[in-house]
SEVEXVO-953987 format. One record per residue: y, z, x of N, C-alpha, C in turn. Coordinates in nm, 2 decimals. Example, Ala and Ser with C-alpha at 12.3 -4.5 7.8 and 13.67 -1.06 7.14 Angstrom:
BEGIN
-0.57 / 0.78 / 1.32 / -0.45 / 0.78 / 1.23 / -0.33 / 0.78 / 1.32 .
-0.22 / 0.71 / 1.28 / -0.11 / 0.71 / 1.37 / 0.00 / 0.79 / 1.29 .
END
This chain:
BEGIN
8.69 / 13.30 / 12.14 / 8.79 / 13.18 / 12.07 / 8.66 / 13.05 / 12.10 .
8.58 / 13.03 / 12.20 / 8.51 / 12.93 / 12.22 / 8.38 / 12.96 / 12.13 .
8.32 / 13.08 / 12.08 / 8.20 / 13.08 / 11.96 / 8.27 / 13.02 / 11.88 .
8.38 / 13.02 / 11.78 / 8.44 / 13.01 / 11.69 / 8.44 / 12.81 / 11.66 .
8.45 / 12.79 / 11.78 / 8.43 / 12.62 / 11.80 / 8.35 / 12.60 / 11.80 .
8.24 / 12.63 / 11.82 / 8.08 / 12.61 / 11.88 / 7.99 / 12.60 / 11.77 .
8.04 / 12.70 / 11.66 / 7.92 / 12.75 / 11.55 / 7.97 / 12.64 / 11.43 .
7.92 / 12.71 / 11.34 / 7.90 / 12.68 / 11.24 / 8.07 / 12.62 / 11.17 .
8.15 / 12.75 / 11.16 / 8.30 / 12.73 / 11.19 / 8.32 / 12.62 / 11.24 .
8.30 / 12.58 / 11.38 / 8.36 / 12.47 / 11.45 / 8.29 / 12.32 / 11.42 .
8.18 / 12.33 / 11.37 / 8.12 / 12.20 / 11.29 / 8.21 / 12.17 / 11.13 .
8.22 / 12.28 / 11.05 / 8.29 / 12.26 / 10.97 / 8.41 / 12.17 / 10.99 .
8.48 / 12.24 / 11.09 / 8.62 / 12.19 / 11.13 / 8.64 / 12.07 / 11.15 .
8.52 / 12.00 / 11.27 / 8.51 / 11.90 / 11.29 / 8.47 / 11.83 / 11.20 .
8.38 / 11.85 / 11.09 / 8.36 / 11.75 / 10.96 / 8.51 / 11.76 / 10.90 .
8.57 / 11.84 / 10.86 / 8.69 / 11.79 / 10.79 / 8.78 / 11.74 / 10.88 .
8.82 / 11.78 / 10.98 / 8.92 / 11.68 / 11.04 / 8.87 / 11.52 / 11.09 .
8.76 / 11.50 / 11.07 / 8.73 / 11.39 / 11.12 / 8.71 / 11.28 / 10.97 .
8.67 / 11.39 / 10.89 / 8.73 / 11.31 / 10.73 / 8.83 / 11.28 / 10.66 .
8.94 / 11.40 / 10.72 / 9.07 / 11.37 / 10.70 / 9.14 / 11.26 / 10.78 .
9.11 / 11.23 / 10.90 / 9.12 / 11.14 / 10.97 / 9.11 / 10.99 / 10.92 .
9.01 / 10.98 / 10.90 / 8.92 / 10.84 / 10.83 / 8.92 / 10.82 / 10.70 .
8.92 / 10.89 / 10.60 / 8.95 / 10.89 / 10.47 / 9.09 / 10.78 / 10.39 .
9.19 / 10.84 / 10.49 / 9.31 / 10.76 / 10.48 / 9.32 / 10.61 / 10.51 .
9.24 / 10.61 / 10.64 / 9.23 / 10.47 / 10.68 / 9.20 / 10.40 / 10.64 .
9.07 / 10.43 / 10.55 / 8.94 / 10.36 / 10.47 / 9.02 / 10.33 / 10.35 .
9.08 / 10.39 / 10.30 / 9.13 / 10.38 / 10.13 / 9.26 / 10.26 / 10.21 .
9.33 / 10.29 / 10.26 / 9.45 / 10.18 / 10.32 / 9.38 / 10.01 / 10.34 .
9.26 / 10.01 / 10.38 / 9.19 / 9.92 / 10.40 / 9.13 / 9.88 / 10.27 .
9.09 / 9.97 / 10.22 / 9.04 / 9.92 / 10.09 / 9.16 / 9.87 / 10.00 .
9.25 / 9.93 / 9.98 / 9.37 / 9.89 / 9.89 / 9.42 / 9.74 / 9.98 .
9.43 / 9.70 / 10.08 / 9.48 / 9.59 / 10.15 / 9.40 / 9.48 / 10.20 .
9.24 / 9.51 / 10.20 / 9.17 / 9.40 / 10.23 / 9.15 / 9.30 / 10.20 .
9.12 / 9.17 / 10.23 / 9.13 / 9.06 / 10.13 / 8.95 / 9.07 / 10.12 .
8.88 / 8.96 / 10.03 / 8.79 / 8.95 / 10.04 / 8.69 / 8.96 / 10.10 .
8.67 / 8.86 / 10.21 / 8.61 / 8.82 / 10.36 / 8.63 / 8.99 / 10.43 .
8.72 / 9.06 / 10.42 / 8.75 / 9.17 / 10.52 / 8.62 / 9.27 / 10.42 .
8.62 / 9.30 / 10.28 / 8.56 / 9.39 / 10.24 / 8.43 / 9.36 / 10.24 .
8.37 / 9.25 / 10.27 / 8.26 / 9.20 / 10.26 / 8.19 / 9.25 / 10.39 .
8.30 / 9.19 / 10.51 / 8.27 / 9.24 / 10.69 / 8.27 / 9.42 / 10.68 .
8.35 / 9.47 / 10.62 / 8.34 / 9.62 / 10.58 / 8.17 / 9.66 / 10.53 .
8.13 / 9.62 / 10.43 / 8.03 / 9.61 / 10.39 / 7.85 / 9.61 / 10.46 .
7.92 / 9.49 / 10.58 / 7.81 / 9.44 / 10.65 / 7.84 / 9.58 / 10.77 .
7.91 / 9.61 / 10.79 / 7.94 / 9.70 / 10.88 / 7.89 / 9.82 / 10.87 .
7.90 / 9.91 / 10.73 / 7.88 / 10.01 / 10.69 / 7.70 / 9.97 / 10.67 .
7.64 / 9.86 / 10.65 / 7.52 / 9.88 / 10.62 / 7.47 / 9.84 / 10.80 .
7.51 / 9.79 / 10.84 / 7.49 / 9.82 / 11.01 / 7.49 / 9.96 / 11.05 .
7.56 / 10.03 / 11.08 / 7.57 / 10.15 / 11.09 / 7.43 / 10.26 / 11.00 .
7.42 / 10.26 / 10.90 / 7.30 / 10.28 / 10.86 / 7.19 / 10.27 / 10.92 .
7.18 / 10.12 / 10.91 / 7.04 / 10.05 / 11.00 / 6.99 / 10.13 / 11.13 .
7.12 / 10.14 / 11.21 / 7.09 / 10.13 / 11.36 / 7.06 / 10.32 / 11.31 .
7.20 / 10.42 / 11.24 / 7.15 / 10.54 / 11.25 / 6.99 / 10.60 / 11.18 .
6.91 / 10.52 / 11.10 / 6.83 / 10.51 / 11.06 / 6.71 / 10.49 / 11.14 .
6.70 / 10.41 / 11.22 / 6.66 / 10.36 / 11.34 / 6.64 / 10.48 / 11.45 .
6.74 / 10.52 / 11.52 / 6.79 / 10.59 / 11.61 / 6.72 / 10.76 / 11.56 .
6.73 / 10.78 / 11.43 / 6.70 / 10.88 / 11.38 / 6.53 / 10.92 / 11.41 .
6.47 / 10.76 / 11.39 / 6.32 / 10.77 / 11.33 / 6.26 / 10.76 / 11.52 .
6.35 / 10.68 / 11.58 / 6.31 / 10.71 / 11.75 / 6.29 / 10.84 / 11.79 .
6.40 / 10.92 / 11.79 / 6.41 / 11.07 / 11.80 / 6.36 / 11.17 / 11.71 .
6.27 / 11.11 / 11.66 / 6.17 / 11.22 / 11.54 / 6.10 / 11.32 / 11.60 .
6.01 / 11.25 / 11.70 / 5.94 / 11.37 / 11.78 / 5.99 / 11.42 / 11.88 .
6.11 / 11.36 / 11.93 / 6.16 / 11.44 / 12.02 / 6.22 / 11.56 / 12.04 .
6.35 / 11.55 / 11.93 / 6.43 / 11.66 / 11.90 / 6.38 / 11.76 / 11.79 .
6.41 / 11.88 / 11.77 / 6.42 / 12.00 / 11.65 / 6.48 / 11.89 / 11.54 .
6.45 / 11.92 / 11.43 / 6.54 / 11.90 / 11.32 / 6.69 / 11.91 / 11.31 .
6.74 / 12.07 / 11.38 / 6.81 / 12.15 / 11.33 / 6.96 / 12.06 / 11.46 .
6.93 / 11.96 / 11.58 / 6.95 / 11.94 / 11.66 / 6.99 / 11.79 / 11.64 .
6.90 / 11.75 / 11.54 / 6.87 / 11.59 / 11.59 / 7.03 / 11.52 / 11.54 .
7.09 / 11.54 / 11.43 / 7.19 / 11.50 / 11.36 / 7.29 / 11.51 / 11.49 .
7.29 / 11.63 / 11.55 / 7.42 / 11.64 / 11.64 / 7.40 / 11.55 / 11.78 .
7.24 / 11.50 / 11.79 / 7.25 / 11.43 / 11.95 / 7.24 / 11.30 / 11.88 .
7.22 / 11.22 / 11.78 / 7.19 / 11.11 / 11.72 / 7.34 / 11.08 / 11.63 .
7.37 / 11.12 / 11.60 / 7.52 / 11.13 / 11.52 / 7.65 / 11.04 / 11.64 .
7.65 / 11.09 / 11.71 / 7.77 / 11.01 / 11.81 / 7.70 / 10.89 / 11.84 .
7.57 / 10.96 / 11.95 / 7.51 / 10.84 / 12.01 / 7.45 / 10.71 / 11.90 .
7.45 / 10.72 / 11.78 / 7.43 / 10.61 / 11.70 / 7.57 / 10.56 / 11.69 .
7.66 / 10.64 / 11.63 / 7.79 / 10.58 / 11.60 / 7.85 / 10.48 / 11.70 .
7.86 / 10.57 / 11.84 / 7.88 / 10.45 / 11.96 / 7.83 / 10.37 / 11.95 .
7.72 / 10.33 / 11.97 / 7.64 / 10.20 / 11.99 / 7.65 / 10.15 / 11.87 .
7.64 / 10.14 / 11.73 / 7.65 / 10.08 / 11.60 / 7.78 / 10.03 / 11.60 .
7.89 / 10.08 / 11.62 / 8.03 / 10.07 / 11.61 / 8.07 / 9.94 / 11.73 .
8.04 / 9.94 / 11.84 / 8.09 / 9.82 / 11.92 / 8.07 / 9.68 / 11.89 .
7.94 / 9.63 / 11.81 / 7.93 / 9.46 / 11.84 / 8.01 / 9.46 / 11.64 .
8.04 / 9.59 / 11.58 / 8.11 / 9.57 / 11.45 / 8.24 / 9.54 / 11.50 .
8.29 / 9.63 / 11.61 / 8.48 / 9.59 / 11.65 / 8.48 / 9.44 / 11.71 .
8.40 / 9.43 / 11.78 / 8.39 / 9.30 / 11.81 / 8.40 / 9.16 / 11.74 .
8.31 / 9.16 / 11.64 / 8.33 / 9.10 / 11.53 / 8.43 / 9.07 / 11.47 .
8.47 / 9.20 / 11.40 / 8.57 / 9.21 / 11.28 / 8.71 / 9.19 / 11.40 .
8.73 / 9.22 / 11.49 / 8.87 / 9.20 / 11.57 / 8.87 / 9.00 / 11.63 .
8.74 / 8.95 / 11.64 / 8.77 / 8.83 / 11.64 / 8.78 / 8.75 / 11.51 .
8.70 / 8.81 / 11.39 / 8.74 / 8.77 / 11.28 / 8.88 / 8.78 / 11.24 .
8.93 / 8.88 / 11.26 / 9.06 / 8.91 / 11.21 / 9.14 / 8.81 / 11.29 .
9.11 / 8.79 / 11.40 / 9.24 / 8.68 / 11.48 / 9.20 / 8.59 / 11.47 .
9.07 / 8.51 / 11.45 / 9.07 / 8.40 / 11.45 / 9.06 / 8.32 / 11.29 .
9.04 / 8.40 / 11.25 / 9.02 / 8.34 / 11.11 / 9.09 / 8.39 / 10.97 .
9.15 / 8.51 / 10.95 / 9.23 / 8.56 / 10.88 / 9.38 / 8.51 / 10.87 .
9.44 / 8.47 / 10.78 / 9.57 / 8.39 / 10.77 / 9.68 / 8.55 / 10.83 .
9.80 / 8.46 / 10.84 / 9.88 / 8.61 / 10.86 / 9.96 / 8.63 / 10.74 .
10.00 / 8.77 / 10.71 / 10.07 / 8.78 / 10.56 / 10.18 / 8.72 / 10.57 .
10.18 / 8.69 / 10.46 / 10.35 / 8.65 / 10.39 / 10.49 / 8.72 / 10.48 .
10.45 / 8.86 / 10.44 / 10.56 / 8.93 / 10.50 / 10.60 / 8.93 / 10.63 .
10.50 / 8.88 / 10.78 / 10.51 / 8.89 / 10.83 / 10.62 / 8.76 / 10.93 .
10.62 / 8.66 / 10.83 / 10.68 / 8.55 / 10.89 / 10.87 / 8.60 / 10.82 .
10.87 / 8.68 / 10.80 / 11.03 / 8.71 / 10.77 / 11.10 / 8.73 / 10.88 .
11.24 / 8.69 / 10.91 / 11.29 / 8.68 / 11.03 / 11.34 / 8.84 / 11.04 .
11.35 / 8.93 / 10.98 / 11.45 / 9.05 / 11.00 / 11.35 / 9.17 / 10.97 .
11.28 / 9.30 / 11.09 / 11.19 / 9.37 / 11.08 / 11.21 / 9.43 / 10.93 .
11.30 / 9.49 / 10.92 / 11.32 / 9.55 / 10.77 / 11.27 / 9.47 / 10.66 .
11.32 / 9.34 / 10.66 / 11.26 / 9.29 / 10.53 / 11.08 / 9.25 / 10.49 .
11.06 / 9.23 / 10.63 / 10.89 / 9.25 / 10.66 / 10.85 / 9.37 / 10.58 .
10.89 / 9.49 / 10.65 / 10.82 / 9.64 / 10.59 / 10.88 / 9.65 / 10.46 .
10.97 / 9.57 / 10.41 / 11.05 / 9.59 / 10.28 / 10.91 / 9.55 / 10.15 .
10.88 / 9.36 / 10.21 / 10.80 / 9.31 / 10.17 / 10.64 / 9.38 / 10.17 .
10.61 / 9.42 / 10.26 / 10.47 / 9.50 / 10.29 / 10.47 / 9.60 / 10.16 .
10.58 / 9.68 / 10.18 / 10.57 / 9.82 / 10.11 / 10.56 / 9.79 / 9.93 .
10.61 / 9.66 / 9.89 / 10.60 / 9.66 / 9.76 / 10.47 / 9.69 / 9.71 .
10.37 / 9.59 / 9.80 / 10.22 / 9.61 / 9.73 / 10.16 / 9.73 / 9.69 .
10.20 / 9.85 / 9.77 / 10.12 / 9.97 / 9.74 / 10.11 / 10.02 / 9.62 .
10.04 / 10.07 / 9.54 / 10.06 / 10.15 / 9.45 / 10.11 / 10.31 / 9.47 .
10.20 / 10.32 / 9.37 / 10.29 / 10.43 / 9.36 / 10.26 / 10.54 / 9.26 .
10.13 / 10.57 / 9.25 / 10.08 / 10.70 / 9.12 / 10.09 / 10.79 / 9.20 .
10.08 / 10.85 / 9.29 / 10.09 / 10.99 / 9.36 / 10.20 / 11.00 / 9.51 .
10.25 / 11.04 / 9.51 / 10.36 / 11.04 / 9.60 / 10.31 / 11.10 / 9.72 .
10.21 / 11.18 / 9.76 / 10.17 / 11.21 / 9.87 / 10.08 / 11.08 / 9.93 .
10.00 / 11.02 / 9.85 / 9.92 / 10.90 / 9.91 / 9.99 / 10.80 / 9.92 .
10.11 / 10.79 / 9.83 / 10.18 / 10.63 / 9.90 / 10.24 / 10.67 / 10.02 .
10.33 / 10.81 / 10.02 / 10.34 / 10.82 / 10.17 / 10.27 / 10.80 / 10.28 .
10.17 / 10.84 / 10.32 / 10.07 / 10.85 / 10.37 / 10.00 / 10.69 / 10.40 .
10.01 / 10.61 / 10.28 / 9.92 / 10.50 / 10.30 / 10.05 / 10.39 / 10.36 .
10.18 / 10.44 / 10.32 / 10.31 / 10.35 / 10.37 / 10.33 / 10.36 / 10.51 .
10.32 / 10.48 / 10.54 / 10.29 / 10.47 / 10.73 / 10.16 / 10.40 / 10.76 .
10.10 / 10.35 / 10.73 / 9.98 / 10.33 / 10.78 / 10.01 / 10.14 / 10.74 .
10.14 / 10.10 / 10.62 / 10.13 / 9.99 / 10.61 / 10.25 / 9.93 / 10.73 .
10.35 / 10.03 / 10.72 / 10.47 / 10.03 / 10.81 / 10.44 / 9.98 / 10.95 .
10.32 / 10.05 / 11.02 / 10.30 / 10.02 / 11.14 / 10.22 / 9.91 / 11.12 .
10.16 / 9.83 / 11.03 / 10.04 / 9.72 / 11.03 / 10.18 / 9.61 / 10.98 .
10.25 / 9.66 / 10.93 / 10.37 / 9.54 / 10.93 / 10.43 / 9.53 / 11.05 .
10.46 / 9.62 / 11.11 / 10.51 / 9.61 / 11.24 / 10.44 / 9.49 / 11.32 .
10.36 / 9.55 / 11.34 / 10.20 / 9.45 / 11.47 / 10.22 / 9.33 / 11.40 .
10.18 / 9.28 / 11.28 / 10.16 / 9.16 / 11.23 / 10.31 / 9.07 / 11.25 .
10.49 / 9.16 / 11.22 / 10.61 / 9.09 / 11.26 / 10.60 / 9.06 / 11.42 .
10.56 / 9.13 / 11.50 / 10.55 / 9.14 / 11.63 / 10.49 / 9.02 / 11.65 .
10.34 / 8.99 / 11.63 / 10.24 / 8.85 / 11.65 / 10.33 / 8.74 / 11.56 .
10.38 / 8.75 / 11.47 / 10.47 / 8.67 / 11.42 / 10.57 / 8.61 / 11.50 .
10.64 / 8.70 / 11.57 / 10.74 / 8.66 / 11.64 / 10.73 / 8.55 / 11.77 .
10.58 / 8.58 / 11.83 / 10.60 / 8.55 / 11.98 / 10.44 / 8.44 / 11.90 .
10.44 / 8.43 / 11.79 / 10.35 / 8.30 / 11.82 / 10.15 / 8.36 / 11.84 .
10.16 / 8.47 / 11.81 / 10.03 / 8.56 / 11.87 / 9.99 / 8.49 / 12.00 .
10.11 / 8.53 / 12.07 / 10.08 / 8.50 / 12.23 / 10.10 / 8.59 / 12.31 .
10.20 / 8.72 / 12.26 / 10.25 / 8.85 / 12.36 / 10.12 / 8.97 / 12.35 .
10.12 / 9.00 / 12.50 / 10.01 / 9.08 / 12.50 / 10.00 / 9.20 / 12.43 .
10.15 / 9.28 / 12.44 / 10.10 / 9.42 / 12.35 / 10.11 / 9.40 / 12.26 .
10.15 / 9.29 / 12.14 / 10.14 / 9.30 / 12.01 / 10.01 / 9.26 / 11.99 .
9.91 / 9.17 / 12.07 / 9.80 / 9.12 / 12.06 / 9.73 / 9.24 / 12.06 .
9.74 / 9.28 / 12.18 / 9.70 / 9.44 / 12.18 / 9.67 / 9.55 / 12.10 .
9.78 / 9.58 / 12.01 / 9.80 / 9.67 / 11.96 / 9.75 / 9.61 / 11.83 .
9.74 / 9.48 / 11.77 / 9.67 / 9.45 / 11.64 / 9.50 / 9.42 / 11.67 .
9.46 / 9.43 / 11.80 / 9.30 / 9.43 / 11.81 / 9.28 / 9.61 / 11.83 .
9.37 / 9.68 / 11.85 / 9.35 / 9.81 / 11.86 / 9.32 / 9.85 / 11.71 .
9.46 / 9.82 / 11.66 / 9.43 / 9.91 / 11.49 / 9.31 / 9.84 / 11.39 .
9.29 / 9.70 / 11.45 / 9.12 / 9.65 / 11.36 / 9.03 / 9.72 / 11.41 .
9.01 / 9.76 / 11.56 / 8.90 / 9.88 / 11.60 / 8.91 / 9.99 / 11.52 .
9.05 / 10.08 / 11.52 / 9.04 / 10.20 / 11.45 / 9.01 / 10.20 / 11.31 .
9.04 / 10.05 / 11.24 / 9.02 / 10.07 / 11.09 / 8.86 / 10.06 / 11.09 .
8.79 / 9.98 / 11.18 / 8.60 / 9.99 / 11.17 / 8.55 / 10.06 / 11.21 .
8.63 / 10.16 / 11.30 / 8.53 / 10.25 / 11.36 / 8.56 / 10.38 / 11.23 .
8.68 / 10.38 / 11.18 / 8.70 / 10.47 / 11.04 / 8.58 / 10.45 / 11.01 .
8.55 / 10.31 / 10.95 / 8.48 / 10.28 / 10.80 / 8.36 / 10.32 / 10.84 .
8.31 / 10.31 / 10.98 / 8.18 / 10.32 / 11.07 / 8.13 / 10.48 / 11.01 .
8.28 / 10.56 / 11.06 / 8.26 / 10.68 / 11.07 / 8.26 / 10.77 / 10.90 .
8.32 / 10.71 / 10.84 / 8.31 / 10.72 / 10.70 / 8.16 / 10.73 / 10.62 .
8.09 / 10.57 / 10.67 / 7.99 / 10.56 / 10.62 / 7.85 / 10.66 / 10.64 .
7.88 / 10.69 / 10.82 / 7.83 / 10.78 / 10.86 / 7.82 / 10.90 / 10.84 .
7.91 / 10.96 / 10.79 / 7.94 / 11.10 / 10.70 / 7.85 / 11.11 / 10.58 .
7.89 / 10.98 / 10.49 / 7.83 / 11.02 / 10.37 / 7.67 / 11.03 / 10.34 .
7.62 / 10.94 / 10.46 / 7.50 / 10.93 / 10.48 / 7.47 / 11.11 / 10.50 .
7.49 / 11.15 / 10.63 / 7.46 / 11.26 / 10.64 / 7.50 / 11.38 / 10.56 .
7.64 / 11.36 / 10.49 / 7.59 / 11.43 / 10.37 / 7.50 / 11.41 / 10.24 .
7.47 / 11.30 / 10.19 / 7.34 / 11.27 / 10.13 / 7.22 / 11.34 / 10.16 .
7.18 / 11.33 / 10.34 / 7.08 / 11.34 / 10.38 / 7.07 / 11.53 / 10.37 .
7.21 / 11.58 / 10.38 / 7.19 / 11.77 / 10.36 / 7.15 / 11.76 / 10.23 .
7.24 / 11.75 / 10.14 / 7.21 / 11.76 / 9.99 / 7.07 / 11.76 / 9.95 .
6.99 / 11.66 / 10.05 / 6.84 / 11.62 / 10.01 / 6.77 / 11.74 / 10.06 .
6.82 / 11.80 / 10.19 / 6.74 / 11.92 / 10.26 / 6.77 / 12.05 / 10.19 .
6.83 / 12.02 / 10.08 / 6.87 / 12.20 / 10.03 / 6.82 / 12.21 / 9.87 .
6.78 / 12.06 / 9.85 / 6.68 / 12.08 / 9.73 / 6.51 / 12.10 / 9.77 .
END
């Protein structure tokens, strides 16, 4: 069993699972984000690409081509995403306004108001996005109830931002790797 999880089958499963986890989060972000948040995500993507190119260039003579991506990829993602997460969480906490649905006195009203803006073209996509939106609405509602001073809701809010920007960074890196592999195949 261990040989299956470490070979080509294992890397394929890891890639599919990683993309399956990051794609819905990035889609939810793209649908619900404001203009400044989209700009920040673009900067985050560009930063990840720049750091990965620099790291790959630095490892060019030290690593064999087959092992370069497996070593450089996770390290690059870890190094590149830390300043992005810090910047994004600070931006989200101090700059972005609280959504109007968070000011609703009842949690059920906040969730209903939050779900109204989601597209309903595809039932499965709506269900996945609605789970993320309900979690988002719950966190914002908790924050609004305590005036952004409660410890656990602030921690949940910051964790949510970290997950979103980590997903965007991973998706950007995965797209770069996929394009790089298609160039190697030709």
